N, C-alpha and C positions, 0 to 999 in steps of 0.2 A: 299710209303713214309710216308703218313699220319699215317698209322698203326704203322710203326716203331717208329715214334715220340711219339705216344701215349704210346707204350710199354716202351720207354725210360723214359717218364714222370712218368709212373706208378712205374717203378723200382726206380727212384730217390726219390719219395715220400715214398716208402716202406723203403728205406735206412735211410731217415731222421727220420721216425717214430721209426725205430729200434734203432737208435742212442739216440733218446730222452729217450727211455725206458731204454737203457743200462746205461745212465748217469743221475740219479735222481737229482732233485733240492736240493740245500743245505738245511740241516735241520735248523729249527728255534731254536736258542739258547735262553735260559732264564737266565736272570741275576737278582740278588737281593742282596742288601747290604745297607750300610750306605749312607746318603745324600752326604757326602763329596766325596766319590769315584764315586757316580752316577753323581754328578754335575760336577766334575773335569775331570772324565775319561769316564765313561760308555756312557753318552749321546753323546759326540762327537765321540767316537769310533764306536758307533752303526751307526751313520749317515755315517761315512766314509766307514765302512764295507759294508753297503748297496750300496753306490755309486760306490765303487771301485771293490767290489768282488761279488756284487749281493746277499750277505748273509743277514740274519735278526737276530738281537739281541734285544729281548724284555727286556726293562729295568724297574725294579720295585724297587724304592728307599724306604726304610723303616728304618731299623737299622742293625747294624753289626751282632748281634747274630742271627737274623732271617735268614740272607743270609747264614751264615755259616751252620746253622742247616738244612736249606732246601737243600743246596748243598750236605750235608752228606746223607740225606734220599732220594735224587733223584728228589725232586720237582723242583729244578732249576739246571742249568748246571754250572753256575759261581757265586761265591760269591764275593762281594766287601767289602774290609775291610781296615781301616786306621791303623790296627795293625797286627802283626804276630800272628801265633797260640799261644794260651794261654796254658802253661804247666799244669795249674790247671784243664783243660778240656781235658783229654787224647784223646777223640774222634776227636778233631780238627786236630790231627796228620794224620787223614785219608784224608785230603785235601792237595794238593800241592799249596803252597802260592807263587805266582810269583810277585816280586816287579816290578812295571811299572814306577813309577814317584817319585820324591822327593817333599814333601810339608813341611809346618812348622806349629807348634801349635802357635796360637796367643791368647793373652788375650784381650778380647773385652769389651768395655763399651760404654755408650752413647757418641755421638759426643761432647756434651756440658760438659762433666765431666772435671773439671779442673786438675785432676790427669793424668799425661802423662807417668809415669814410675812406675815400680814395681820391687822389688828385688825378688830373689828366696826364700829367707827366709820369706819375707812378704807373698808370695804365699803359702808357707807351712803353715803359721799361719792362713791365711784366710780359706784355704780349710779344716783345722782341727778344725775350729770354735773358735780359740783363738783370732783372730783379727776380729772384727765385725763392725767397724766404719771407714768411710773414713777419719776421722781426724787422725787415726793412720797411714794412708798412705800419710799424708800431704795434705789431701783434706778437705772438709767441715765436720761439725759435723752432719753427717747423716749416718744411718745404711747402711752397704754393703748388697745389695740384691744379694746373690750368686745364679746363675742359673746353672743347671746341666742337664744331660740326665738321664732319668728313668732307662734305660737298664744298668745294673751294669757293663757290659763288652763292652760298646760302644768304638769304636776305638780311637777317639780323647781324650776322658776322660781317657781311659786306659793308653794312652801314657803319658798324663800329670802326672798321679799318679805314673807311673813307673819312670818318671824323678825325681819327688819330694820325693817319699817314697821307691823307689826300688821294688814296687809291684803294678801292674795295677789294682788289685781288692781291693785296699785300700778303706775303708769306709770314707766318707767325710761328712761335716756338710753343706749340700746344701738343703734348704727347697723348692726351686722352680725347679720342675722337668718337663722336656719336652720329647717328643718321639724321637726327632732328632735335629740336629744342625740347621736345617732350622727354626723350631718353636722357638728354643732358640734365634736365631739371630733376629727374629722379635720382641720378647719380650724385648731383651736388647735394641733394637733401640727405644723402647717406654718408657724406664725407666731410668731417669737421674742417678739413684743410683745403676744400675745393674752392675754385673761383671760376665763373663763367659769365656769359652774357645771354640775356633773353629779352623778351618784350614785357612791358609792364602788364598788359592785358593778360599775359600767360600766368603770371606769378603773384599778383598782388593779393590773391585770396589763399595763397599756399602757405600754411603755417610752418612748414618744414624749412622754408627758405627765408633769408634775410636780403633785402635790397640795400645795397650800400649807397650812402650819400656820395654824390659826385661834387667835388669842390665845396663840400659842406651843404649842398642843396639836396633835400630829401625828395625822391621821386614819389609823388602822390597826385591825386586828382587836381589839387589846387595848383601846384607848380607846373603841371602839364598844361592845364587849361589857360594859365596866364603867361605861358611861355618862358618862365624863369628857369625851369629845368632845361639844361643845354641840349640833350641829345633826343630831339623829337624827330619822328619819322612817320611818313604817310604809309599806309597799307594799300596795295593796289590789286585790281583784277585786270588781267590782260586778255584781250580777245583778238581773234584773227578775222579781219574784214572779209576774207575769202571763205570763211566757214559756211557750208551749206545751210547752217542754222543761224546765220548772222541776224536775220530778222527777229527770231525768238531771243537771241542773246541781247539785242538792243532792247527788246521789251523787258527783259529781266533787269538790265542795267538801269533803265528808267525807274523800275520799281525799287532797286537798291538805293538809288540816289534820291528817291522821293520820300515823302513824309513817313510811310510805313517802314521803309528800309532804314531810314535815319533813326526811328524809334528803336529798332533792333540794335543799331550800333550804340546808341546811348545806354541801352539795357546792359551792354557788355562793359560798361565803364569807360567807353571811348568817346571821342568827339567826332561827329560827322565832318568830313573834309570841308563841306560847304560852310559849316559854322566856324571854321578855323581860319578865316581870311587873315586875321592878325597874325596867326601862327605862320602862315605861309609867307606873309610880308616880312616877318622877323627872321627868316631862315638865314639870310646873309649876316644879320647882326649876331646871331648865335654862332655862326661859323667864325666870324671875326673874334668873338669872345673866346672861343676854343683856341684859335691860333695864338691869341695873346698869352693864354695859359701855357702853351707849348713853346713860347718864344725863347726861353732859356735853352731848351734842347736844340731848337733851330739854330740859335746863334753859336752853339758849340758844334754845329755841323753834324749832329746825330740824327736829325730829321731832315730828309730831303723830300718835301712835299711834292707829290706827283712824279717822283723819281724812283728808280729801282733801289730797294733796300734788301739787305740779306740778314735774316734772323739767325742768330747763333744756333738755334735748335730747329731750323727749318727742315733739315734732312730728317730729323727725328719725327717732326710733325708729318712730313710727306710719307714716311715709311710706317707710321703707326696704324694700327687697325682700329676697329670700332670700340672694343672694350679694353680697359687698361690692363687686364690680366691675360689677354690673348697672347699666343706664342709670337705673333708677328710684332706686337707691341714690345714684348720682352726682347726680341731680337733687335728692334729699332733702338731701344734703350742701350743695349749692349754695344751696338755700332757707334752710338754717339759717345758713350763713355770711352771706347777704345780710341776714337778719333781725338777726343779731348786729351787723353793720356799721351797720345803720340805728339800732339801739339806741344804739350808741356816738355817733352823730351827734346824735340827737334828745334824749337825756336831758340833756346839758349845756345845750342850748338851753332846755329846760323849767325846769331849775334856775335859770338866769339870769333867765328871765321871772318865775318865782315870787319871786325875791329882789327884783326891781325893783318888783313890785306888792305887796310885803309879804306874799306867800303863805307858807303853812306848809310848803313843800316838796312832794315827790311824794306 
C-alpha cells in the first residue's frame, strides 16, 4: 500500500512538472511612450495586468517618437502615443495604432495668472509668435513665456498644431523647450507668466496649474464626455504585427480593451474609446467649429491650412535647449534679438532704395 502511494505521488509530481513545461510563463512586454499615455493608461493597466492575469508590462515613459521608433525596430513591444501615425513618416504605418481612451488638450498656466480664457485665434497668434504679451490677452503687461516640448512630433503638441494649423509638424515660436509634458508642467507651475499645453488627465488634479477656458468652454469631465469641449484627442497604443511577442501583445490589448481595462481607464478620469462612439462621430463637427473660429485669420491670409507656415520665432525655437536658463537657450535668444534688430535697420533702407528707383516695394 505504501509503495502504491509513493508511485502515485511520483506520477502526480511528474505530471505537474510536465504541465509546467508545456505552459511557459507569460512573456514580459516592454512599453515606451509619452508621459501622457504612461501616466493616464500604461501605469494603471500594467498593475491590473499583473494582478488579474499574472502578466508583466514594463513601462518606460520618455516621449512619443522614441516609443514609436523603438516599437518599429523591436526594442519595445508597445508604443504609447497621444497622436495617430504621422503621414510624413511613412515608417509609422508599420505599427497598428489602437485607440484606448479619450482625453483632451488643455492650455495651462500658473494658478495665479488672472487670465482665465483664451480664443482659438489668440492661440494661433501666440504659437506663431505674433502675440507675445499677456496684455494682448486681457492680462497684465508681462511677456508670455511659452513652453513647449523639444521633440518635434510629441503627441500633445502635434495634436494642438493640427487643430490650429492643419498640420501637426508646424514650426512654432516657443523658446522654452522640455523633454516631456511632466517637465513642462513643473516649469509652468513655477512661472506666473507661463503658457503651455498638456492633457486633461495629466493636470486636472494639479493644484499649481490653471486650465484655461477655450472660447469660454471650461475643460472638465462634463464638457469632455458630452463633446462640447472642442479639442478632444484619443490616446493610442501602437504595436508591431511582426513582433516575436505579437500573440502576447494581442492578449494584453484584449485585456486593455475589455471590462477590466476599461475600469482602469475610467478610474483615471477618462472615457474608454469604445464608450465614446458619439465623440468619434463628432470629430468632424468639432473640426468645422474650430475652423469657423479661425475663419477671420484664414480670410486675412494668415492661416494656410495644410500649407507651409513660417513662425517668426521658429529659429529661436529650433535653437533653444531644454531649460530656459541654459547657455544654448540664451544664445538662441541673442541670435533672434540680433536678427530682429538687423531687420529693423535694413528694411527701411530697402524701402527707401525701392522708392528712389521706382521699385514696387519689398
